[in-house]
N, C-alpha and C positions, 0 to 999 in steps of 0.2 A: 450676268451679264456686266454690273456693275464691276463688281469683281475681277472679270478678266479685263476691264477698261485698267483696271488699276497694273493689273499684270504687267500689259502692254506698255502705260505709259511707264514702269519703274523701270522698266528693260530697256526701253529707248534712251530713258534719260541716263542710266549709268553703263550704257556698253556703247550708245549711238547709234545703234541699227535700227533703224526704218527700211523700212519697205522691200521689179521684177522684170524682168527683160533681156535681151542679148546682149553682150558686151563684145565689139568687133574686133578687138585684139586681146590677147594675154595678159597685155598692162592696161592698164588706163590709157586715154592717148590726149590729156588738155594742158596748153601750155601759157606761158602772161609774159606782160608787158617788156620791155628792152631794159634800159641802162637808166631808169629811174623817172622823172616826168616825161621823157621820150620826145615827141615832135614838139619843138619850143616850150610854151607854157600851158598846151593840151597834156592830160593824162592818155595816154595811149597803153593799152595792154596787147600783148603778142600770144597768141595762143595756136596751139596745132591741133587741130581737129582728128588728125591722122587720115582720114577718108574723106571722100564726099557724102555729104548726108543722104539717107535715104530718101528722106521727105519732109519739108516744113508742114506738110499738111497734119495738126495734131490727130489725124484719127490712123496714119498709117506712119508715120515717124516712130514707131516703137522698137527703138534703139538704142545704144549708147551713142553712137556717131551722130545718130540726130538730135537726141536729147540735150546735150550739150549745151548747143545752142538754140535751139528750141525754148529749152526752160528760162533764156536770160531777152528773147524775142517776145514771149507771151505768159502768159498768168491767170491759174485758175481762182476760183471762188476761197482758195486757202492756200496759202505757200508755205512750205517746211522753211522754219525760221536758221538762226544759228546754231541754236540747238537741238534740230534735226525734228524738231515737233511742228505740226501744224498751227499755223498762225492767220489771221485775218489778212486776206488778199485785196479781189475784186469784192469780196463781200466784206463789211464793215462789221458784221455780226450775225448771227445765226440764234436760231430757236429750236430747241428739241424735244416733241411730245413726252409724254409721261410713259407712253410706252415702248419709246427709242426709235419708235419706225418713221415717224414723219419730220423732216428737216426744212425750216423755212429761215433760205438764204437772204440778206437785206443787202443789196449793191450799194456801192458808193456811188453819192450824186454827184463825185467829180472822176469817175472810172471812165475813160477815155481811150479809144482807136486811137493809133499815130495818124489817123489821117483825120482828126479830130470828130468823128461818130462819137456818140454815147454808147459805152457798152452796156449793151439793154440785159434782162433775165429771158427774152426772147433770144438771144443771140447764144445763150447756155443751153437752152431749151433742142433748138435747133441743132446745135455741134451733137450736144447729146445724142439725139435718137440717129441724126445722120450716122453718128460714130456704130450706132449699133445695128443701122440698118444692114441687112443681111448683103443688101448690093454692095455696102463700100466694102465689105470685106476685110473690116479693121482687125489686123492680129491682134490688139488690144479690148476686143469689144467683152471679151469674159471679164475683164475687171469689173463690167457694169453690173453681174448676174444679182449682186446684191439690192437692187434697184427691182421693184415689183412690176412684173411686165416684158422686164428688159431681155430675160434669157429666151422666151419663149417666143417674143419679137428676132429676135437676132438667131433663132434656130427656124425660123419661116411659119413658127406655128401662134404666132399675134399678128399684132398690126402696132403701128407707131403709136397710135391713139391708148393701146394698153399699157403702154410704159408711164409710170408714175414720174411723171416729170413735167411743172407745167409753171412757166410764165403766168402768174396771180396780175400783176402790172410791170411796167418798165422795170422797174426796180426790186421785184420780188418773186424769186425763186423756190416751189416748194417740190422737195424729193421724199416719197416714200419708200420704206422699203419693205420686202418681203419678208425679213428678219430683223430684229435689229444687229446693228454689227458695230463692235464698239471700235473696228480698224478704219471705219467708212472715212472722216477727216481726210485720215494717213491716203487711203486709196485715190481719192479724188486732188490729190498733189499732183499725180502721174499727168502729165503732159497731152494724153489722151482725153482727159477731159477738160482742156481748154475751151475756150468760147470761140467764136468765128463772126464774122461780121458780116451778118447775113445780107445786107446792102450790098456789100463788097460780090460775095460770093454768087449771090442770085445775078449780076452781072457778070463775073467773069468766074466759070469754074476750076480756072486754072489759076485763081489769086497765088496760090503758093507758092510756083516753080520759079518765078525770078523777083529779083530785089525790086525791081519796079513797080509791080504789081501787089507785091508782100503787105498786109496790113496787120500789124500787130498790136499787143496791148499791154507789152512788158517795160522792164527798166532799159532796154534797148529796140533801135529801129535796124533794119538791115537795109544799108546803106550800098551795099554793093556785092556782089555773087558772081565769080568768075570761077563756071563750074570746073568740078576736081582741080582747082588749080589754088584759091583763097577766098574768104568773106571778110568782110568790114562792117561791122555794128559801130553806132553812135549812139549817144545819152538820148532816149526819148521823153521830149519836152514835154509831152504831153501825160506822161505816166504819172500816177495820182500820189507817188513818193517819191517825185523827181528829185527832191532837197536829198534824200538819201542818197543818191547814185553817185558816184566822186569821178566815176571814170568817164572821158568823153568819148573814148574810141575803144573799141575791141577790134585788133586784125588777128582773123584765123587763118594758119598755113595748113595746107593737106598734106601732109608728109608721113609714109608709112612704112619708114624705117628707123627702128630706135639710133642704129649709130649716126644717123643724117640728122635726127632732131637733136641728139645729144651735142653733135659739132655745133648746130644752129644755137644752142642753148650757152656755149662756151665762147661763141664770137660774139653773143650778145641781142642774135636776130629775135632769140626767145627768150621768156621768164619762166619757166618750166621745163619740163622734161622729163620723159619715162626713163627708168635707169636701164640701161643696156647691160646684158645679161653679164657679157665679159668683163665689165667693170663694177659689178654689183658688190663682190666683197670688199675692192679696195676703197667704193665710196661711201658703203657703210662703216667701214673702219675708218672714214676719214669723219665720220660724223654728219656727213652731205647730206643723207637721202632723210626724207620724212616719209614717217607711214602713219596712216592714217585707218581705221575700220571701213570695210564694205560687206555687206550681204550679199555673198554671191559667190559661183562657183564657175572654174571651166571644167568640161568635159566632152566627151565626143558619143555620137550618137548610132547605132547601128541603125540601118534600114532595113527591118523585118519583113518587107516585101521584096527584097531583093538577095538572091543566091549570093552566099551560104548562110544569110545572115537570118533565114526562116526557123535555123534549127536554133531552138536554146542553149545546147552544150557548147556547141561552136560557137555563140556568142560568149557564153561563161568561161569560153577557151582563154579566146580574144582577152576576155577583160581581166582573167587571175596572169595573163602575161605580162600585163602592166606592172613595173614597178614605180609606184608612185613617190615613193620617199627618195628614189636613185633619180628622176626627174628633176623635181623641184631642189634639190642639192645641188646638183651636177650639171643641170643642162638648163633648167629655167633664173637657176641661181638666184633664188630670190627669200625674202623672211617670211613666205608665205608656209600656210599649213598645208601638208596631203592630203589629199582628200579620200573619204573610204564609205562615204554616204551623201547624200542629193540633199539635205537642208543644211544650210551653213551653222556654225558653230552663233550662240549669242540669239535664239530666238527662245521665247519662252515658252516652256511646257506646261502643265496644267496646274503643278506646284509648283509655279515661279522659276524654277528651275531651267537652267540650260536643255531646250530638247533635244540637243546632239548628244550632251552629255548625259542625259537619261535613255537614248537610245543606242543601236549598234554600230559598229564598223562593219563595212562589207568590204569584199573586192581587195580581202588581203594578198600580196602578190606569192604566187606558189606553182613555180614551175612545173612540179610532176603532176599537180593536179590539171593543169591547164592540159599538158600532153597528154591525159588521158582521156579527159572531156574533148578534145580534138581528135582523138582516133574513134570515141565513142558515136560522136557526133555521124561524123564522115561513113561510119559503116549504117547508121540510123537512114540516113540518105543515099546511099549506095555510091558515096565518092570514092572514085579510085585516087583520084587528084582532085583537091579542093578549087572549086572555080577561081577565078582569076579578082582579086580583093585589090581595090583602087581607095586609099585613104586621101580625102580632101580637105585640105585648109586653106581659110582667106589669107591672104595676100598679107604677112607679115614675117620681121626678120628671126622674130622668137616662137612664132607658131612654125616656122619652116626647121628650127632645131628639134622643136619636139617632136612632130612628124617624121624627120628622120632618125630621133632614138627610139620612136616605137617602131618603124621599119627594122630599126637594127634587131630590136629585141623579138618581135617576132619571128624573125629569120633563126633568131640565138635558140628562142625557147620553142617554136613550134616547127621551126622549119620550112615558115609559108615565108615565100617572096610576095611582097605588098609594095605596091606600084603609089606615087605619090603623085598628086595635083594640086595647085594650087589656083584660088580665082580671085578676082577683084571682089569686093565686100559687096558691093549691090548685084552682082551677076551670083557669087556663092550665096546670098540670102536666098533671092528667090529659087534658086534651084535646091537647096535643102527643102525650102516650105512646098516646094512641088515631090518632095520625095524622089528626087533624080539621084542623088548621092547616095552610094553603097555604105561608105564608112566615113564619118565627116567630124570636125572640130566644132564645137559648139560653148556656150556658158550663158547663164543667167543670175540677174541682179535681182532682189527683191523689192519689191514697190513698198511693201509694209512689215512691220515686224509679227508675220505668223506662220508657222510651217505650213500651212493649207496655200499659201502662195506659193509656195515653191513647189508643192505635191500636187495639186490643181493641173499643174504645166503636163499631166502625164493621163489626163484623161483621154479618152476616146475621141472626144469631140473638141479639143481643145488646140487651137492653130498654135501653140508652141510644141506640141508635142514631137512632130516629124520625124518618128520614128516607124509609122504606118501600126505600132504595138497599141493591142487594145486587151481589157482583162473587166471583166464585169463584175467581179467581187472589188476590183481597186475603184472604178468608176463607184460603185456604190458605198464603201466607206468614204471617199471623198464627199458626195454628195451627203449624206449625214453627217459628218463632222462639219459641213457649212450650215447644215440646220441647227445642230446638238446647242444646246445652253449648258449642258451637265457638262464643268469641263475635263473632269476626268475622261469620260466617257469620251468625249472631243480628242483627246490626246491619245487615249489607246485606240481608237478609229484610224489614225492618223500614222501612229507609230506600225500597224498591220498593215498598212497601206505601204509606206518604205519598204518592209519586208518582201511585199507581195514584188514592188517593184525591181529588188536587187535579187530577188529569187526568178525571175525571169530576163533579168538583165538585157533591158534593149538600148542600157547608157553605161560607158566607162568611165567614173570620175576621176578627175586629176588633180586639182588642188582649189582650196578653198581662196577665193580671192581678197586681199587688202589693195590699198593704196600706197604706193612707193615712187617716189617721183622728187626731182629736184626743183628747188624754187629759188629766185635771186633774193636775197635781204629787204630791197626795199619793197618787195610787194608783200602786200598784207592784207587779211580778212579775204582771201578768196575759199568758199566755202565747198568743201566735196560732201555732198551727202552720201551715206552708205547706201544710198538705194540706186548713185549711178550719175545723180544730176552733179553737174557744176552749176553754183550759182554764183553770178559777179554783181550782186546789187549791192553786196556790201564793200566788195574789193576796192583797194586804195596802191596808188604807188608814193611813197614818201619819199 
């Protein structure tokens, strides 16, 4: 395992790739400060969140539309630093047992909640066990599976007492893993592992729903929250490292149209903006676009429980009718790479090389094979006419363009008339999780530098699966890889699992993500972690 830890750290340092979840737009949506020091002598940064956050409950806000804000309102035991590596946060230090299984975290004496309460080890024990509680139904619960007793508790086969997370005293938290996990410190930087002020939660179960009741422990506090309109954060004077925080305030808009966002950037209402597809080539040529790495992928999911996508050949026909190169170059118009697999480039294989480079490319555009498979699949199902297919995407102008291009391609290659539907993010997310969408847009962002983090999403019981697809051999390989200490065997299991995923085709990859954005010259040190968190702890306006 020591060798594996070295590989992970090396890759993270060299490629700045850390860390998984969903991304609400085809390009990331965050922005900053207006015309300098902003409102008088105050340093105010103006950002765009794209949409209303799903939730500021750490156990539920498991997506980029919640993470960007939540990561600045709260903080875990460790925090990703400027170099994308975990560093001390609420915990000033920790000890690891010789067998690599037991972590003892020592919480800072000056760790405070925004209301002045002490942050305690009990707050972490409460929050983590609540997240793992099957009644909470947290979409992030699978990230706790490395903790001894966590998976059994979350699956209803164990109890909270079996979960090896224990507050030894107010400032000491002991966590025991089922097996050594070199990525554990990276994993617990995820917002789902943030603590909750138990005193506050005991009095008000809905403490996270409004600004006036929200209590955090991060660099900023939630001053105002006008739902579906805007949010305002201000510097948290009780934050243990408040002297590092340079911004006085952060104002967040909620605009999900990239052209409107760009106009706001041009007029000085925003200091960062996504790059509108139609202007991408021009802005790149002018040197105005900043690009930074991101470990993630945009893709589409088939619902294998709905006709006609219960049929593997029909799924493959639709998948092979997608021309990823054409989409990225002419529709999305970005510098991103077309995707022909699920695991993103930059994640380490057993030999320290890139997992993607060592693996295969799948889903290469092939119109003739697509037509052949559709005909065979329809014959297998006894279809003379294909059941109506509806492609659903979350509301966003670029998502709309991609959906329209796919619609045209399916008509051109397969002769199939696909209907389009769009939904606002929160409704779309709920419908997709409930398996109510037939064919829908999706995305994934890694939580830590490990291909396992990507591929575990499609195990039968994963909350991230959302396809209805299940394969016992796939589940077995992912389970083996999670326990395997022989790195070569572990890598072999993961590559074999990815083969199965694309052989049965419950998904269609579109592109690998990167961050492409515009930023005002006077905005400094806004950190965009490759895992999808926007970090404003070090941000400044000069």
